[in-house]
NULUMRO-386497 format. One record per residue (C-alpha): residue number from 1; residue in one letter; x, y, z. Coordinates in pm, 1 decimal, always signed. Example, Ala and Ser with C-alpha at 12.3 -4.5 7.8 and 13.67 -1.06 7.14 Angstrom:
2
[atom 1, a, [+1230.0, -450.0, +780.0]]
[atom 2, s, [+1367.0, -106.0, +714.0]]
***
This chain:
346
[atom 1, m, [+0.0, +0.0, +0.0]]
[atom 2, i, [+105.7, +359.0, -67.6]]
[atom 3, h, [+31.3, +611.5, +207.6]]
[atom 4, i, [+31.9, +976.9, +103.1]]
[atom 5, v, [+50.2, +1238.9, +379.0]]
[atom 6, a, [-102.1, +1583.4, +316.4]]
[atom 7, h, [-203.8, +1880.8, +527.3]]
[atom 8, a, [-563.6, +1873.8, +650.2]]
[atom 9, r, [-629.0, +2211.2, +484.9]]
[atom 10, n, [-514.3, +2091.1, +143.1]]
[atom 11, l, [-666.0, +1750.5, +81.1]]
[atom 12, a, [-857.4, +1832.6, -235.4]]
[atom 13, p, [-572.4, +1787.4, -487.6]]
[atom 14, i, [-452.3, +1450.0, -366.7]]
[atom 15, l, [-799.8, +1309.7, -298.3]]
[atom 16, k, [-855.8, +1302.1, -674.5]]
[atom 17, l, [-629.2, +998.0, -679.6]]
[atom 18, t, [-884.2, +804.0, -475.8]]
[atom 19, k, [-1152.7, +880.1, -734.0]]
[atom 20, g, [-950.3, +767.5, -1032.7]]
[atom 21, p, [-938.1, +428.0, -1201.4]]
[atom 22, p, [-936.6, +136.4, -952.3]]
[atom 23, e, [-592.5, +22.0, -1064.6]]
[atom 24, i, [-465.0, +351.0, -917.1]]
[atom 25, a, [-715.5, +419.6, -636.9]]
[atom 26, n, [-678.8, +72.7, -485.6]]
[atom 27, q, [-308.3, +133.4, -427.1]]
[atom 28, i, [-354.3, +464.7, -242.3]]
[atom 29, r, [-447.8, +572.1, +109.0]]
[atom 30, i, [-455.2, +939.7, +210.3]]
[atom 31, h, [-358.0, +1059.7, +558.9]]
[atom 32, t, [-325.7, +1399.3, +722.9]]
[atom 33, y, [-22.5, +1518.6, +911.1]]
[atom 34, q, [-258.5, +1615.4, +1192.7]]
[atom 35, r, [-386.1, +1257.4, +1224.9]]
[atom 36, l, [-36.4, +1105.1, +1222.4]]
[atom 37, f, [+94.8, +1367.4, +1465.0]]
[atom 38, s, [-189.8, +1275.1, +1702.2]]
[atom 39, r, [-130.7, +901.5, +1671.3]]
[atom 40, q, [+250.9, +930.2, +1668.1]]
[atom 41, a, [+246.3, +634.1, +1434.0]]
[atom 42, v, [+239.9, +575.4, +1059.2]]
[atom 43, p, [+94.1, +282.4, +864.1]]
[atom 44, a, [+340.0, +38.3, +714.5]]
[atom 45, g, [+389.2, +72.9, +340.7]]
[atom 46, a, [+538.9, +326.0, +102.5]]
[atom 47, l, [+529.8, +672.5, +261.4]]
[atom 48, v, [+488.4, +989.1, +52.3]]
[atom 49, f, [+525.3, +1331.2, +216.3]]
[atom 50, t, [+375.1, +1648.7, +65.9]]
[atom 51, d, [+264.9, +2004.2, +160.3]]
[atom 52, f, [+585.8, +2118.6, +329.8]]
[atom 53, d, [+497.3, +2482.6, +266.7]]
[atom 54, l, [+196.9, +2446.2, +499.7]]
[atom 55, l, [+401.3, +2310.2, +790.0]]
[atom 56, q, [+569.7, +2514.2, +1061.4]]
[atom 57, s, [+941.0, +2446.5, +1112.4]]
[atom 58, y, [+878.0, +2227.4, +1418.4]]
[atom 59, e, [+613.8, +2032.0, +1226.2]]
[atom 60, l, [+859.7, +1974.4, +944.0]]
[atom 61, d, [+1106.1, +1849.6, +1206.9]]
[atom 62, a, [+838.0, +1613.2, +1338.1]]
[atom 63, a, [+765.2, +1479.6, +989.5]]
[atom 64, a, [+1138.3, +1424.3, +933.1]]
[atom 65, r, [+1162.4, +1245.5, +1269.7]]
[atom 66, m, [+884.2, +1012.3, +1157.1]]
[atom 67, a, [+1056.3, +943.8, +825.0]]
[atom 68, n, [+1387.8, +877.7, +999.1]]
[atom 69, t, [+1223.9, +633.5, +1240.8]]
[atom 70, v, [+1064.3, +441.3, +954.2]]
[atom 71, a, [+1394.2, +435.0, +762.5]]
[atom 72, k, [+1569.0, +292.2, +1067.7]]
[atom 73, l, [+1308.4, +34.8, +1167.8]]
[atom 74, r, [+1184.0, -62.4, +820.2]]
[atom 75, p, [+1456.8, +12.4, +564.0]]
[atom 76, d, [+1265.6, -202.2, +313.6]]
[atom 77, l, [+985.5, +54.7, +287.3]]
[atom 78, p, [+1014.0, +336.0, +28.6]]
[atom 79, i, [+1006.2, +696.2, +154.3]]
[atom 80, l, [+926.1, +955.6, -111.4]]
[atom 81, n, [+993.4, +1325.6, -53.0]]
[atom 82, h, [+1183.5, +1277.3, +271.5]]
[atom 83, p, [+1109.0, +1600.1, +466.3]]
[atom 84, a, [+1480.5, +1657.1, +531.9]]
[atom 85, q, [+1575.1, +1620.8, +165.5]]
[atom 86, a, [+1301.1, +1740.3, -70.6]]
[atom 87, s, [+1350.0, +2101.7, -180.7]]
[atom 88, e, [+1075.6, +2362.2, -195.7]]
[atom 89, r, [+1052.8, +2628.4, -467.0]]
[atom 90, f, [+1334.9, +2868.2, -373.9]]
[atom 91, d, [+1587.4, +2603.9, -273.3]]
[atom 92, l, [+1507.7, +2391.9, -578.0]]
[atom 93, l, [+1551.2, +2676.1, -827.8]]
[atom 94, n, [+1858.8, +2809.5, -651.3]]
[atom 95, r, [+2020.4, +2466.5, -649.5]]
[atom 96, l, [+1939.6, +2397.8, -1015.7]]
[atom 97, y, [+2071.7, +2741.2, -1116.8]]
[atom 98, h, [+2404.7, +2701.6, -938.7]]
[atom 99, q, [+2448.0, +2347.7, -1070.6]]
[atom 100, g, [+2401.8, +2474.3, -1425.0]]
[atom 101, l, [+2090.8, +2262.7, -1481.4]]
[atom 102, n, [+1847.3, +2552.6, -1517.0]]
[atom 103, p, [+1875.9, +2923.8, -1611.2]]
[atom 104, v, [+1614.5, +3049.2, -1362.3]]
[atom 105, e, [+1786.9, +3275.2, -1108.4]]
[atom 106, v, [+1599.6, +3341.4, -782.1]]
[atom 107, t, [+1673.1, +3596.1, -509.8]]
[atom 108, r, [+1492.2, +3680.7, -186.0]]
[atom 109, l, [+1376.5, +4042.0, -169.8]]
[atom 110, s, [+1485.1, +4060.1, +193.2]]
[atom 111, g, [+1813.7, +3881.1, +127.1]]
[atom 112, g, [+2021.6, +4178.9, +11.6]]
[atom 113, k, [+2134.8, +4018.2, -315.7]]
[atom 114, e, [+2056.1, +4197.3, -640.4]]
[atom 115, p, [+1938.8, +3978.8, -930.4]]
[atom 116, e, [+2168.3, +3962.9, -1230.5]]
[atom 117, h, [+1920.1, +3858.6, -1498.2]]
[atom 118, y, [+1607.0, +4020.6, -1639.6]]
[atom 119, p, [+1319.5, +4005.1, -1714.3]]
[atom 120, l, [+1186.2, +3872.8, -1385.8]]
[atom 121, f, [+871.6, +3870.0, -1178.4]]
[atom 122, l, [+797.0, +3878.6, -806.5]]
[atom 123, r, [+593.4, +3624.5, -614.3]]
[atom 124, a, [+549.1, +3468.9, -271.4]]
[atom 125, e, [+812.8, +3207.9, -199.0]]
[atom 126, d, [+546.8, +2950.2, -112.8]]
[atom 127, g, [+183.6, +2905.9, -207.9]]
[atom 128, w, [+8.5, +2859.2, -540.2]]
[atom 129, a, [-103.3, +3209.1, -641.4]]
[atom 130, g, [+170.3, +3271.9, -902.2]]
[atom 131, p, [+327.6, +3603.1, -1010.9]]
[atom 132, e, [+233.8, +3917.9, -820.7]]
[atom 133, t, [+380.1, +4155.2, -1080.1]]
[atom 134, e, [+409.6, +4191.2, -1452.5]]
[atom 135, l, [+746.8, +4110.4, -1606.3]]
[atom 136, l, [+1005.9, +4357.1, -1480.0]]
[atom 137, e, [+1257.9, +4442.5, -1749.8]]
[atom 138, d, [+1535.2, +4612.3, -1546.6]]
[atom 139, a, [+1657.3, +4720.2, -1203.2]]
[atom 140, d, [+1445.9, +5036.1, -1209.5]]
[atom 141, g, [+1133.5, +4826.9, -1257.6]]
[atom 142, l, [+1236.0, +4607.7, -964.8]]
[atom 143, v, [+1283.0, +4911.3, -740.5]]
[atom 144, r, [+938.1, +5041.6, -834.0]]
[atom 145, a, [+778.3, +4704.1, -761.3]]
[atom 146, v, [+947.9, +4670.6, -421.5]]
[atom 147, t, [+847.5, +5030.1, -338.4]]
[atom 148, a, [+488.7, +4943.0, -427.2]]
[atom 149, y, [+494.5, +4664.2, -167.1]]
[atom 150, a, [+610.4, +4911.9, +97.0]]
[atom 151, e, [+352.2, +5172.9, +0.6]]
[atom 152, a, [+76.8, +4911.7, +20.8]]
[atom 153, g, [+199.6, +4796.0, +361.6]]
[atom 154, r, [+286.0, +4451.5, +230.6]]
[atom 155, p, [+596.8, +4268.4, +357.9]]
[atom 156, t, [+880.5, +4166.0, +128.2]]
[atom 157, k, [+976.7, +3885.1, +363.2]]
[atom 158, r, [+919.8, +3545.8, +197.0]]
[atom 159, r, [+889.7, +3708.6, -144.0]]
[atom 160, i, [+1131.7, +3631.5, -421.8]]
[atom 161, s, [+1230.6, +3746.1, -765.6]]
[atom 162, v, [+1224.1, +3478.7, -1034.9]]
[atom 163, r, [+1395.9, +3517.9, -1369.3]]
[atom 164, y, [+1154.0, +3457.8, -1652.6]]
[atom 165, c, [+1271.2, +3232.3, -1933.0]]
[atom 166, g, [+1000.0, +3163.3, -2185.6]]
[atom 167, e, [+882.2, +3247.5, -2533.9]]
[atom 168, p, [+570.2, +3196.3, -2747.1]]
[atom 169, d, [+540.7, +2907.1, -2988.6]]
[atom 170, a, [+501.6, +2940.6, -3364.5]]
[atom 171, h, [+131.8, +3023.5, -3320.2]]
[atom 172, g, [+192.1, +3296.6, -3062.0]]
[atom 173, y, [+92.4, +3094.3, -2754.5]]
[atom 174, f, [+294.0, +3055.0, -2437.2]]
[atom 175, r, [+313.4, +2696.9, -2313.6]]
[atom 176, k, [+353.7, +2519.8, -1980.8]]
[atom 177, y, [+433.8, +2150.9, -1967.0]]
[atom 178, g, [+361.2, +1922.8, -1671.2]]
[atom 179, a, [+506.3, +1583.2, -1582.3]]
[atom 180, f, [+471.9, +1375.7, -1266.1]]
[atom 181, v, [+769.7, +1229.0, -1086.9]]
[atom 182, i, [+684.4, +913.0, -891.7]]
[atom 183, g, [+982.5, +733.0, -748.9]]
[atom 184, d, [+1233.2, +703.8, -1031.2]]
[atom 185, r, [+973.7, +740.0, -1307.7]]
[atom 186, i, [+851.7, +1038.4, -1505.7]]
[atom 187, v, [+492.5, +1044.4, -1633.5]]
[atom 188, s, [+417.5, +1326.0, -1878.6]]
[atom 189, q, [+78.4, +1481.3, -1799.8]]
[atom 190, h, [-21.0, +1777.4, -2016.1]]
[atom 191, i, [+61.0, +2081.7, -2224.7]]
[atom 192, m, [-119.7, +2404.5, -2143.2]]
[atom 193, r, [-110.4, +2714.0, -2361.8]]
[atom 194, s, [-226.8, +3070.8, -2334.3]]
[atom 195, q, [-178.6, +3408.8, -2495.8]]
[atom 196, s, [-56.0, +3532.4, -2155.8]]
[atom 197, w, [+295.8, +3457.2, -2034.7]]
[atom 198, v, [+133.5, +3337.8, -1709.3]]
[atom 199, v, [-1.1, +2994.6, -1801.1]]
[atom 200, k, [-203.6, +2859.7, -1509.0]]
[atom 201, h, [-490.1, +2696.8, -1699.8]]
[atom 202, k, [-589.6, +2623.8, -2055.7]]
[atom 203, k, [-705.8, +2950.0, -2212.9]]
[atom 204, r, [-838.2, +2826.4, -2545.3]]
[atom 205, e, [-1008.8, +2534.5, -2713.4]]
[atom 206, d, [-759.2, +2286.2, -2853.7]]
[atom 207, d, [-766.3, +2183.6, -3216.2]]
[atom 208, a, [-716.7, +1828.2, -3339.8]]
[atom 209, a, [-348.3, +1881.9, -3418.7]]
[atom 210, f, [-273.7, +2007.2, -3067.6]]
[atom 211, i, [-472.1, +1726.1, -2903.6]]
[atom 212, e, [-262.7, +1476.9, -3100.0]]
[atom 213, e, [+59.3, +1658.4, -3006.0]]
[atom 214, e, [-36.8, +1642.3, -2637.8]]
[atom 215, r, [-119.0, +1271.8, -2665.8]]
[atom 216, r, [+222.7, +1202.0, -2819.6]]
[atom 217, f, [+386.3, +1405.9, -2543.6]]
[atom 218, c, [+224.8, +1180.4, -2282.6]]
[atom 219, e, [+299.3, +862.5, -2474.2]]
[atom 220, k, [+661.5, +934.0, -2568.8]]
[atom 221, n, [+770.3, +1105.9, -2245.3]]
[atom 222, p, [+1041.8, +1294.4, -2437.6]]
[atom 223, d, [+1196.0, +1488.5, -2146.4]]
[atom 224, e, [+1231.6, +1198.3, -1904.8]]
[atom 225, a, [+1609.9, +1204.5, -1857.4]]
[atom 226, f, [+1628.2, +1579.9, -1793.8]]
[atom 227, l, [+1331.8, +1578.6, -1554.0]]
[atom 228, l, [+1474.8, +1287.5, -1355.8]]
[atom 229, s, [+1799.1, +1481.6, -1313.4]]
[atom 230, v, [+1598.9, +1781.9, -1188.8]]
[atom 231, a, [+1404.9, +1570.0, -940.0]]
[atom 232, k, [+1724.1, +1406.4, -814.5]]
[atom 233, a, [+1896.3, +1742.4, -771.4]]
[atom 234, g, [+1597.7, +1866.5, -570.4]]
[atom 235, g, [+1572.9, +1556.0, -353.9]]
[atom 236, s, [+1215.1, +1507.5, -477.9]]
[atom 237, s, [+1055.4, +1175.8, -567.9]]
[atom 238, f, [+687.2, +1269.6, -582.6]]
[atom 239, g, [+517.5, +1570.3, -741.0]]
[atom 240, r, [+455.7, +1746.6, -1069.7]]
[atom 241, i, [+736.4, +1926.6, -1250.1]]
[atom 242, d, [+619.7, +2241.9, -1429.0]]
[atom 243, f, [+843.1, +2351.5, -1715.3]]
[atom 244, v, [+857.5, +2548.8, -2038.8]]
[atom 245, f, [+1085.4, +2556.8, -2340.6]]
[atom 246, w, [+1322.4, +2845.8, -2398.9]]
[atom 247, r, [+1577.2, +2860.5, -2679.5]]
[atom 248, g, [+1500.4, +2496.3, -2752.3]]
[atom 249, q, [+1576.1, +2372.3, -2399.2]]
[atom 250, p, [+1345.2, +2273.3, -2110.5]]
[atom 251, v, [+1335.6, +2521.3, -1821.9]]
[atom 252, v, [+1189.5, +2425.2, -1483.0]]
[atom 253, f, [+990.7, +2666.4, -1263.6]]
[atom 254, e, [+862.0, +2436.3, -989.0]]
[atom 255, i, [+809.5, +2088.9, -851.6]]
[atom 256, n, [+462.4, +2094.0, -696.7]]
[atom 257, l, [+488.0, +1840.8, -415.9]]
[atom 258, n, [+110.1, +1806.6, -376.3]]
[atom 259, p, [-14.6, +1821.1, -734.3]]
[atom 260, t, [-367.6, +1791.5, -863.6]]
[atom 261, f, [-418.4, +1466.2, -1049.1]]
[atom 262, p, [-652.9, +1453.7, -1348.2]]
[atom 263, g, [-984.1, +1276.5, -1370.4]]
[atom 264, m, [-1148.9, +1110.5, -1667.3]]
[atom 265, d, [-1418.7, +1339.2, -1804.6]]
[atom 266, p, [-1698.0, +1129.8, -1961.0]]
[atom 267, s, [-1823.6, +1435.4, -2149.5]]
[atom 268, a, [-1488.1, +1505.4, -2313.6]]
[atom 269, a, [-1423.9, +1419.8, -2676.0]]
[atom 270, p, [-1283.4, +1067.7, -2730.7]]
[atom 271, e, [-965.8, +1221.3, -2874.6]]
[atom 272, r, [-909.6, +1410.5, -2547.4]]
[atom 273, n, [-956.2, +1099.7, -2332.1]]
[atom 274, k, [-708.7, +900.8, -2541.8]]
[atom 275, r, [-437.5, +1099.8, -2363.5]]
[atom 276, k, [-596.0, +1026.6, -2026.3]]
[atom 277, k, [-591.1, +652.6, -2092.8]]
[atom 278, v, [-220.4, +666.1, -2168.8]]
[atom 279, l, [-162.9, +880.6, -1862.0]]
[atom 280, f, [-356.3, +656.4, -1624.5]]
[atom 281, k, [-178.6, +345.2, -1749.4]]
[atom 282, q, [+161.6, +503.4, -1684.7]]
[atom 283, l, [+53.0, +637.3, -1345.4]]
[atom 284, s, [-70.0, +292.9, -1242.3]]
[atom 285, e, [+261.5, +137.5, -1341.6]]
[atom 286, a, [+459.5, +408.2, -1161.1]]
[atom 287, f, [+263.4, +359.5, -839.2]]
[atom 288, a, [+294.0, -18.5, -867.5]]
[atom 289, a, [+671.9, +19.0, -889.1]]
[atom 290, i, [+688.2, +182.1, -543.0]]
[atom 291, n, [+411.0, -24.5, -382.5]]
[atom 292, p, [+544.6, -282.9, -132.8]]
[atom 293, g, [+383.7, -622.2, -114.8]]
[atom 294, e, [+75.8, -689.7, +96.3]]
[atom 295, a, [+274.9, -853.7, +373.0]]
[atom 296, e, [+511.2, -556.3, +399.1]]
[atom 297, s, [+214.2, -317.7, +435.6]]
[atom 298, r, [+55.7, -468.9, +743.9]]
[atom 299, g, [+34.0, -291.8, +1077.1]]
[atom 300, e, [+182.4, +41.8, +1175.8]]
[atom 301, i, [+511.1, +183.1, +1297.7]]
[atom 302, s, [+540.3, +383.2, +1619.6]]
[atom 303, t, [+702.0, +721.0, +1548.4]]
[atom 304, p, [+728.1, +926.7, +1871.4]]
[atom 305, i, [+758.9, +1303.4, +1820.1]]
[atom 306, d, [+709.0, +1440.5, +2172.9]]
[atom 307, r, [+1078.5, +1522.3, +2206.6]]
[atom 308, v, [+1086.8, +1735.1, +1893.5]]
[atom 309, p, [+1157.2, +2096.6, +2001.0]]
[atom 310, g, [+826.8, +2282.6, +1975.7]]
[atom 311, a, [+623.4, +1960.5, +2000.1]]
[atom 312, q, [+367.2, +2135.2, +2221.0]]
[atom 313, f, [+275.2, +2359.2, +1927.4]]
[atom 314, i, [+236.2, +2085.7, +1666.3]]
[atom 315, e, [-108.4, +2094.1, +1508.6]]
[atom 316, r, [-298.2, +1777.6, +1594.9]]
[atom 317, e, [-620.5, +1627.6, +1464.7]]
[atom 318, a, [-811.3, +1730.8, +1777.5]]
[atom 319, w, [-740.7, +2095.9, +1701.4]]
[atom 320, y, [-968.7, +2069.5, +1399.5]]
[atom 321, q, [-1245.3, +1911.6, +1606.1]]
[atom 322, d, [-1230.7, +2200.0, +1857.0]]
[atom 323, l, [-1242.6, +2488.1, +1608.4]]
[atom 324, p, [-1469.0, +2779.6, +1708.6]]
[atom 325, h, [-1811.7, +2729.8, +1556.0]]
[atom 326, s, [-1829.7, +3047.1, +1356.9]]
[atom 327, l, [-1997.7, +3002.5, +1020.1]]
[atom 328, l, [-1662.7, +3021.7, +841.1]]
[atom 329, q, [-1483.7, +2773.4, +1063.6]]
[atom 330, r, [-1783.2, +2541.0, +1062.3]]
[atom 331, s, [-1787.7, +2546.5, +682.8]]
[atom 332, r, [-1418.4, +2462.4, +668.3]]
[atom 333, w, [-1458.5, +2179.0, +914.8]]
[atom 334, e, [-1755.7, +2033.9, +726.6]]
[atom 335, r, [-1559.5, +2034.3, +400.6]]
[atom 336, l, [-1273.1, +1853.8, +573.3]]
[atom 337, r, [-1510.6, +1602.1, +734.2]]
[atom 338, n, [-1685.0, +1534.4, +403.8]]
[atom 339, a, [-1352.7, +1488.5, +225.1]]
[atom 340, r, [-1252.0, +1229.0, +482.1]]
[atom 341, a, [-1587.3, +1054.4, +464.6]]
[atom 342, n, [-1571.6, +1037.4, +85.2]]
[atom 343, s, [-1220.5, +897.4, +86.3]]
[atom 344, g, [-1282.2, +656.9, +374.1]]
[atom 345, k, [-905.7, +614.9, +390.8]]
[atom 346, t, [-761.9, +878.9, +626.5]]
***
C-alpha cells in the first residue's frame, strides 16, 4: 500500500487519486499530518510526504523524525519526498541554477542580493497564487515594484524574484508543460497554452493537431532524462514538474509536491480521453513500482515526536475538532469532514 501524507487544509488535490481508475485508487491511502501527529504512528507501506509549505518548522522536524524512524526500523519501505531532503521552490531553483541545470535565477527580496538577470517577476516564496507583478525588465522596474509593496503595507519577507525564461510558440501561444515524478519514473501529464505569459490553466479550445501533439507528449515522455535529473537534484521523488521551453531547452519553474491529479471526463471528446488513458496506465505502473507487497504493508510503525523541540505547538487532529463554531470555521470543518468521509481512507 502507498500512504500519502497531506495537510488537513489541502486535501482536495490529492484526494482526486482516490476517485480515479481502480488500478490507481486501490493502491492509495490518504492521511493527514494532523492525524499522524496525534497518533505518533504511521501505517506500514510506502510513505509519501507532501505540503511542506503548509508546515511550521517544528512540524517539518516532526515529519522528518517520523521518516527517519521508519527508515531505521523498516529500511525495506520506500520513503518519497523525505522532509529533510526534498526542496521547496526557492531552494530547488537556486540549487538547479548554481548546478548549471536551469537558467532560472531566484533571489529573496529581503536577502540583500541583487538579481543579475532580467526580465523577472515577483511572487510569494510559497503558495500557489503565481506572479504578483508583470514582467520587470530592469533594475528600475524592480525598485518600483518593491516600493509598491512598501507603500501598500505589504511585507517583502518570503517574497522572491524569479527570472523569466519563456517564449511563445510558432502560433503565438505561451506553453507550460507538466510531468509527474513518482519514485524514479517520469509520467508526462499535459501541455497548457495561453496568450498570456502566465499559463495557469488552458485558455483556449484545442484543435485536433494540438490534441494529438499532447497525446504524443504523454505517450513518448520525451523529457524523461532531464526531468529525472531535476528531481534528483531537488531531492524530490513525488510531485509534478512544471516547465517550459526556452531557446530549444526545457526550463523548470517548480516541482509541486502536492499536485492535482486529473480525472477522466466522460463528457470530453474521445480524442481528449485518449491521452488520459495513456496517462492513467503510466501512473498505475509508476505507483505499482513503489508499492510494497501486501505482507510488507501490514500494521503500523510507532514514530514518537514528543521530544521534537516545539512539540507542544504541533497541530494535531483534535485541534480541527475544537475549532470555534463560527460560520466560516464550521464550513471549513464540514468540508474537511466530508472529504474524509468520501475517501474513507484517512
